N, C-alpha and C positions, 0 to 999 in steps of 0.2 A: 582649343582642347575639347570644347563641346562638339565641334565639328567631327573630330576623330572618334569621340565617344559615340555619337549618333551613327557614324559610319559602321562602327562595330555592332552596336545594338540592332541596327536595321539591316545588317548583312544576312544573307540567306543561311549560312552555317549557324550563326547565333540564334536566329529565329527558330530554326529546326530544333536546336538543343532546348531552347526555352519551351517550345511546344511539347517536347517529350516530357519535361518535368511537370508541365501543366495538364496534359491530356493523356499521355501514354505511360502511366506508372507501371502498368502490367508488363509492358515491353522492357522498361528499365529494370524491373526486378531480375530479369535474366542477366543483365550486365552487373547489377549489384552483387548477385550470387557469384559470378565469375571473379569480380574484383576482390570479393571477400575470400575466395578460395586461394587465389595466387598470392595474396598478402597475409595468409596464415590466420585469417579471422574465422574460418569455417572448418569445423571438424579436424583440427590439427592433430588431436590425440589419436584420431583414426588414420592419419597419414594421407588424407585427401589432397592437401596442397602438394605433397611430394609426387603424386600421380601426374600433376600438371607441370611441375617444375623439373621433374626428372623422369619423363616417360620411358618405358621400356618397350622394345619391339624385338622379337626373336631373341629374348633373354639378354638384351644389352641396351644401354642408353647410348643412342647414336644420332648421327646426322639424320638418318632415315626416320627415327622415331619422332624427332621434332618436326620434320617435314610433313609427316602424316598428320600430326596434331595441327600443323599450320593449314593443311588442306581442309580439314573439318572446320577450323576457325574461319577460314575464308568463306566456306559455305554458310556459316552462322551469320557472318557480316552481310552476305547477299540476302539471306532470309530476313534479316533486320531491315535492310533497305526496301525489300519488297513490301513487308508489312507497313513500314513507315510511309511508303509511296502511296499505298492504297488508302491508308487512314488519313494522311495529311496532304496529299497532292492537290486536292481540290481547293485548299486554302491559299495556294500560290498560283494564281491564274496565269502568270507569265510563262510557266513551264509548258503550257499548252501551245505556245507559239514558237518554241525553240526546237532545234533538231536534237535527237538523242536525249530526250527529256529524262529518261530513267537513269542513264549513265551520269548525267550532270547532277541529277538529284542525289545519286549515291555518293558522288564525290563531295558534295557539300554536306552530306549527312554523315561524313566520316569522322567527325570530331570525337564522339564517344568511342567508336572502335579504335581510332588512332591512339587516343590516350591509353586505352586498355592494352593495345599491342606494345606500346613503348614501356608501359609499366610491367607487362609480362616479360619482355626481353630483359629488362633491368633485374627483375626478380630471378630469372633463370641464371644470369651471369653471377649474381650475388650468391645464389644457392650453390652453384657448381664450385665457386671459389671457397666457400665456407665449409660445405658439407662433403664435397668430393675432392677437395684439395687441388683444384685445377688452377692453372695460371689464368690471368685475365684474357690473354689472347686466345688461348685454347677454348675457354668458356664462351668467348665472343663468337668464335667460328661455329661452335656447336649451336649457340642461340640463333645464329643467322639463318639456320634452316627453317625456323618458325616463320619469319616474314616472307621468305622465299616461297614456302608452301602457301601462305595466305595470298600473296599476289598471283601465284600461278593458278590457284583455285578461282579467284575472282576474274582473272583474265579469261580462263576457259569458259566460265559461265557468261561473261559479257560477250564472248564471240557468238554465242547462240543468238543474241539479239541483233548483233551487228550484221550477221550473215543471213539471217532469216528475213530481216526487213530493216528499214531505215531507223525506226524507233520502236519503243516498247508498246505504244498504244495501238499500233497498226496490226499487231499479230493476233489473229483469230477474233478480232473485235466483232465482226459481222455475225459469226456463228454464235457467239455468246449472247448477243442481244436477243436472238431468236429463242435460245434455250432457257437462259436464266429468268427471263421475264415471264415465262410460262408459270413459274412458281410464285405463289402468293407472297411468300416471305421475300422473294426476289423483287417483286413489284413494290412492296412496302419499303424495303431498304433502298431501292432505286429512287423512289419519290423523295424519301428523307434526304438521300444523298444529294439529289439535284436541288432541293430547297436550300441545303447548306451551301451548295456550290454557287447559287445565285447571291446569297445573302452574306457570305463570309469571305473575306479576303485579307490575308496578312500583309502588312506593309513591308516591302523589301526594296532596298536601294540597289543591291548588287549581289553578284554571285561569282564563283570560280567556274571557268569552263574547263574542258578536258586538257587544255594546255597550261592550266593553272594561271590563266590570265584573268584579271578582275574585269567583269563586264557589268556595266550599269544597266539597270532594268528600265525599259521604256515605260513611261507613264501614260502613253496614248491608249485610249480605249479601242477595242477592236470588237465589232459586232460578231465576228466569227469565233472569238475566243470560246464562248460558252459552248457552241455546237461542236467545236473541236475537242474540248475537254470532256464533253459529255461521254465520248467513247472510252475514256480512260477507265471509268467504272467497270464497264462490261469486260474489256480486254484484260485488265489487271486482276480482276477477281478470278477468272479462269486460269490465268498464269500462276496465281498462288496455288490453286488446286492442283495444277499440273506439276508445279515444283514440289508440293507435298507428296503427290503420288510418285514422282520421280525418285525422291529420297526414300520413300517407303519401298519401292521396287528394288533400289540399290541395297537397302537393308536386308530384304528377303534374299537377294542374290548372294550377298556376302554371307548370310546365315547358312546358305546351302553348302558353302565351302568352309565353315567355321572349324572343322576338325583339322584343317591344314594350318600349321603355325603361321605361314605367310599372310593368311587372311585374318589373323587374330590381332587386330590393330590395338594400339595402346589404350588403356582404360580411359585416359583423358579424352582421347579422340571419340570414343564411344559416348562418353558423357556429353561432349559438345554436340554430337549428332542428335542426341536425345533432346538437348536444350533447343536445338534448331527447330525440331518438330514442335516442341511446346511453344516456341516463339511464334511460329507461323500459325499455330492453332489459336493462340491468343489474339493475333492480328485478325484472323478470320472471324472469331467470336466478337471482337470489338467492332468490326465493320458491320456485321449482320445485326447485332443487337444494340449498337450505339450506346445510349444512356442506360440501357438494360444489360450491359455487358457483364457486370458482376453477377447479377441475378441469373443471366443465361449460363455463365460458367458454373455457378453453384448447381443449377438444375442439371446440366450435363454431367457434372461430377456425381450427383446422387443417382442419376440414371445408370451410369457405368457401374457405380457401387452396387446398385440393385441387381444388375445383370450378372454380376459376379456371384450372386447367391443362387443363381439358376445352374443346375447341373451341366447344361450344355456349355455354358461359358466358364464354369469353375474349373480350375486347373489343379489336378492332383499330382503330387510329387512322390515318386515311388522308391521303395527300397529294392535295389537291383538284386535279383536272385529269388525273391519271394513270389509265391503264386497268388495272384489277385483274381484268378478266374474261379477258384474253388470257393466253397462257402466260407464267409468271413467268420472268425471266431467271435463269440459273444464276450464283450468286455464288461464284466460286472464283478461285484464282490464275491459272488459264488464261484465264478470261474477262477478268480485269483486264489481263493482259499483251496480250491481243488488241486492246484499246482504246488501247494506247500503242505501237502498231507504228510503224515509221519513216514510213509514208505518212500516217498520222493526225497524227503530230507535225509533219511538213512542212506539211501543209495548215493546221493550226491556227496554226503559227508565221507562215505566209504571211498568214493572215487578220488576225492581230494586228499584223503589220508594216504592213498596209494601214491599220489603225486609227491606228497611230503616225504614219504619213505624212500621213494626213488631219488629225491633230492638229497636226503640225509646219507644215502649210501655212497655218495661221491666224496665224503669226508671221513678221515680216520677217527678224529676226535669230534666232540660236540662243537659244531660251528656257530658262528653268529648268523642270524637270519636277518636279511634286509627286506623290508617292505618298502618298495620304491613308490613315491608319489610324484606326479609331474603336473604342474599347474597349467591351466588354459591361458590363452592369450594370442591366438592367431599364429602367424609365422614367427613373430617375435619369440613366443614360447617354444615353438618347434625348434627354432635355430638355437636358442639358449639350452634347451634340454639336450639336444644332440651334442652341442659343444661341451656341456658339463659332463655328460656320460663318457665321451671320448677321453676327456682329461682324467676323470676320476677312475675309470676302468684301466686306463694306461698306467697311471701312477701306482695302482695297486696290482699291477701285472695280471690283469684279468680277474682279480679277486672280487671286485665289486659285483659283476654280473653273475659270477659263480655262486655268490652268497645270496643273490636276489631270488626270492620266491614268487612275489607278486608285484604287479605294476597297476596302479590306479591313478586317476586324475581326470583331466578334461581337455577337450579341444586340441590346440596345437601341441601342447606338452605330450599328449599321448601319441600323436603322430610322430613326433621326434623319437619318443621311446620305442614305438613299434618299429620304426626304421632301424634303429640301433640294434634292437632285439633280433630282427631278421638278418642283419649283417653278421651278428655273432653266431647265429645258427648256420649261415652259409660258410663261415670260417671253419666250422667243424668238418665240413665236406671239402673245402678248398683251403688248405693250410697256408697257401701263399697270399690269401686275401688279408690285407691290412685294414682292420676296421677303424684304425685311427688316422687313416689317410685324409688330409684336408679336402680331398675331392668329394667325400661323402657329406661333409659339412656344407660344402658349396652347393651340392644337390638339393639339400633341404632348404637352402636359402634362395633358390631360384623362384622368381615371381610366379604366382598362381592366380593373379587377379584379372589380367587381361581377358582370358577366355570367359571368366565368370561374368564380367560386365558386358562383354561383347555378346554373350549368349542372352543376357537379360534384355539387351536392346534388340537383337535380331530375332529372338525367339519367344522368350517368356512374356514380354509385354504384349506382343501381337498374336501370332499364330504358331503353335507347335506342330509343324508339319513333317518332322523327321522322326524316325524311330531307330532302335537298334535291338539286337538280340543278346541276351545274357542268361546262361543257365537254363536254356530251353524256353524262355519267356521273352516277350517283346515289350519294350518300354519306350515312351517318348523321350527325345533328347531335350534336356533342360539345363539350367546352369549348374545343377548338382552333378549331372553327367559331365559337363565341361570341367568342373573342378576335379573330379575323379580322374579324368583322362590327363589333365595337366599334371596332377600330382603323380600319376603313374609314369608319365614320360620323364618328369623331373628326377624320379627315383629309379630310373632304368628298369621299371617293371617288377621290382623285387617284391612289392606288396600286392601284386595283382593275383590274389588268391581268394578262395572261398573260406568261409568261417571254419568249415569242417577240416580244411587242410592243416589247421594247427592243432587238431584234436590229439593226434598221436604224439607230436612233439611236446606238447604240454603234459600229457599223461606220463611220458617217460622222463619228465623233468629235464629235457634237453634245452628248453627255454622257459623263462618265468611265465607264470599265468598272467594274462592281461585282462583286466576288468574294464570293459567299456560300459559306461553307465549314463547314457543320455537321459533327458528328463521328459516326462509326459506333460504336454501343455494342458491336457484335459484335467488332470487332477494332481499334478506335481510329483507323481511317483517316479522313482528311478526304474529304468529298464536295463537289467544286467545282461549284456551280450557277451557270452563266453563260449568257446568250442565244446566245453564240458559243462553240463548243467550245474548251476550254483544256486539252487533254491534256498539253501541255508542263508544266503544273503537277503532273502525275502521273508525269512521265517518270522513268525509272531511269537515264537517260544523263547524269547529273551527274558531271563529272570531279573537281570540287573535293572533297577528302576531308572538309573541315569541314562542308560542306553535305550531302554524301552521308550522313554519319553521322546527321544529324538528320532528313533528309527523304526518304531513299531509299524509294521504293515505299510511301509512306504516304498516298496519296490516290487518288480515283476521279473520272473525268470523268462528271458526271451525264448530260449530253446523249447521250453515246455509249453509256453503260451501259444507259440506259433508253429508247433510241430507239424500240423496238417497243412501248413502253408509253406513247407520246405524251408524251415528256419536255418538248417545247416547249409543250405545252398546260398545263403546271403553272401554277397560280395564283401570281402574284408575292407575294401576301400570305401564302400557304402557305410559299413559299420563305423569306420573312423570318421566319415563325414557326418553321420548322425550325431556323433559325440562332439562335433565341431561346427554346429549349424549357427554360424554368425548371423544375427538378425539382418534381414533384407539382402544379404550377400549370397549365402548358401541357403536354399529354401528348407523349411521344416518338412520332414518326411512324414507321409501318411501311411500307416500300417493297415494290413487287411483285417480289420476288426469292426465290430458293430457295437457302439459307434466307433468311427475310425479314430485310432490313436494318432495324435499329431506329436511328433518327437522333435525336440530341439536340444541345444547345447547342454552338455553335462555340467557346465559351470554354473548353471542356474541353481542347482542343488548344492554342489560342493566343487568349487573351482580348483581345489588343491588335492582332492582325492584322499585326504587324511581320514575322513569318516569311514570310507570303504576299507582302508588299511586296518583301522581299529576294529571294525566289525569282523573282518577276516580273522584278526588275532583273537577276538573273543570266541569265535566259533571253534577254534582249535587251540585254545589257551593251554589246556592240560598237556596235550601232545607236545606243543612247542616248548613249554616250560621244562618238560622232561628230556627232550631230545636236542636242545640247543643250549649254547652258553649265553644266550641273550638275544634280544631283538633290537634292531636299529630301524627306526622309521626315518628314511632319508627323503626329504622333500626338496625337489628342484622347482623353484618358483621364479617367475619372471617379474616379480615386484617385491619391494622390501616390505617386511611385515609391519613395522610400526611407522605409520604415516606421520609426517610433520604436522603439528597442530598450527594452523594458520591464524594470524592475528585477526581479531574481529574487525570488520570494516562496516561503515555505513552503507546500507543497501538501497538500491533504487526500488521503485514500486514493482517493476518487472522482476527484479531479483528476489524480492520478498515473496512474490507469487510462485516463482520457480524453485526457490531454495528448498522447501520441504521435500519435493519430489527428487530434485537433483542430489540432495544430501543422502537420501536413502540409497539412490543408485551408486553414488560415489563411495559410500561407506559399506556397500554390500560385502566387499572382500573383508573389511574389518569385522563385520558381523560373523562371517564364516570363520575367520581366524579365532575369534573369541570362543565360538562353539567348539572348534577343533582343539583348542588348548584345553578346554574343559574335558573333552573326550580323552585326551592323552593323560590328563591328571587322574581321571577316573580309572583309566587302564592301568596306571601304575599302582592303583589300590588292589584291583582284582587279579592282575597278572602276577604269578608267583616267581617269574624269572626277572632277569635284568632288562629294563626297557630304556632305550635312549632315543631322543628325537633330535636330528640335526638337519641343517639346511644348506643348500647351495643357491645363492640368491643373485639374480641380476638386478643390481641397484645402480641406476643411472646417476645417483647423486653422491657417489663415493669416489675417492682418489684411488688409483690403482697403479701398479708398476707396469711399465711398458716392457716390450721385449728387451729394450735397452734399460738395464737396472738403474742407470744414472738418471734417466729422465722420469718424471712423474706426470701423469696425465690426469685430466679431470673431465668426466663425462657430463656435459651440460644438459642434455636433453634425453629423456627416455625414448626408446624406439617406439614407433607408432604401432597401433593395434589394427593390423589388417593382414592381407596375404601378399604383401609386397614390401620388402625392406630396401632402404637405400644403402649405398656403399658405406657411408659413415655409420649408419645404424648397425650394420653387420660388424664393422670394425669395433664399435663400442661394446657390442654384445660379446664378441670373442674375448676381448681384453678384460671384461668384468670378472672373469674367473680368477684374475690376479689380485683381486681385492684382498685386504688383510683378513677379513672374516672368512672368505672362501678358501684362502690358503690355510687357515687354521683348521677348517673342516677337512680339507684334503689330507693334511698331515695327521689329523686324528684318525681318519679312515685307514691310512696306511699302517698306523701303529696298531689299531684295533683288529683289522683283518689280517695283518701280518702274523699275529699270534693266535689266529682262530682256525681251528680245524685242519684242513689239508690232509 
């Protein structure tokens, strides 16, 4: 027994794994991250694991998509082997005496990658069977593309070494020795390396050759071993540099064609490519700095961090359509006050009153007025909002949108609402257009994440060398541009308009007013983006103390503030993106002001849009009370209002440290709900008409009736928060409209609107 145990312990594969845990923790972190992702332990609520388990390519999960992910995973494995070979090769003198040392080293170093690959395949099959309702055989065939891609990638990379020379150490060794040793740091690293080479040798009894045969290691000393192995340092270091440059060049080339869908590889593949670069960088840093690796990495990080504060290296993300060449507007309290002067307020109120009168003229009797609000939540919210609007408008025979005067909210919810609004507007010109066609819901559900992540990898992290023209101005292409283009393609180009293009339609009440209200990172103010100025939303002249305390001087009118920067020329897609700037995914936009206003997601201030609806109601409360039979604030939200209070559990030290911050983040929606409830309660006091508040909620924890009324389903998991939904997530979101509460709301709407106006 002891003999077999020793055979395992002193085998080359086991010694390599042991060495990784002992010395190469930074390299292992890459694998720990990947293991955590595919097993659902990292950012599951954001849907990150689903990007790996169900990758999309050309808008579908296919054999191709898994094959592409496999190709990049194969590249990661080779990068891991290169880094390991450089860091640990000197510890195993016998590899200097065998043919094709790198290939054999890689084979014996395959324990961790092999375990990961097997785990990955199992998780893919498990996911496809549970979430996509596939059979075992179909899921297995799909998953087989992953190892095929891995082995193909590894085979192609190995061919380079086999056909250029007999083994890895002979390639370019002579040239490297002359070049690298000219550098002081190169001489220092080389001396330290050779000292280690002479003094350290791991005990190994045997290894696997390329035919998977077990070969015993010869214990005989060889005077030539050291001189042979000495060349490994020089040659392999340059090969690592060449490999990194090769990947970097590939990334730049792919980036040049990123506007073509065929080059927009799955988000998981982009992420693995990025991890490969990090892994090789970690290997290089560890080699050069040795025991100072951590210190060196920290120093490099702070250097890069400092360089980003310099204008030359800093990257600005632009609002497409605005003029950044003219003098920037001064952003200060004086300027803000100037744009909310009595004359501006009077003009904007008069314009909106005209809109309200045009809306009222469409009804014979006093109608119900709907103030629609749509919550943020990425594609989940966009898909749910579109689904809810289609169902609610259909069941009321178009009455829902006819009675809707304003739309407010955040992020994905407003994208879904804007899409449905545009379809309703097109329907007036094309009577044959069916806005309730499932095709339109499918459009809003198409993934939009691949080009964003791909652009982040190929462009934003490194060099932004491409530009495009819009509205007479030129802008660099970034991941914000990639998101807009993908969204535009997904929605068949119907939202590819400028802000001013909606001015007349809103003025004539052909479509509801849409209030986009992203948040300023600088001071927390809302930025109201509308085709007709709405400075009354920014007014300080609110008499009601309850509203004043919450909203006083907390917003800016975009059209008036940036009039000289061609505010009306703003791309509507950019405006939607500004309201949906998901952290780290879609970049915050910098506006042409001094200091520059940095704009992010509207959900930071109010993820549900209720405060904007109440503020609008307050500004026109007298006219609305006199000319309507009541107001309905209809909230379409992608999360249930009352969260379940979880049982208190004993916390670890780390959990105790993180809980105060995480609880604030997790309960931010509850804080906003509490505030919005107070606003509606106050509104019922000062509004003289009838005021109702109702909701259509996507609740993943409720039972609902399926299309087959005999069967009952239960949604087990809430759809993830990102710009890519799985098939099962879409299925769950679609069917959530059939919940008991949502059906009650729809019935109430049909009864209420059926007897209102017309």
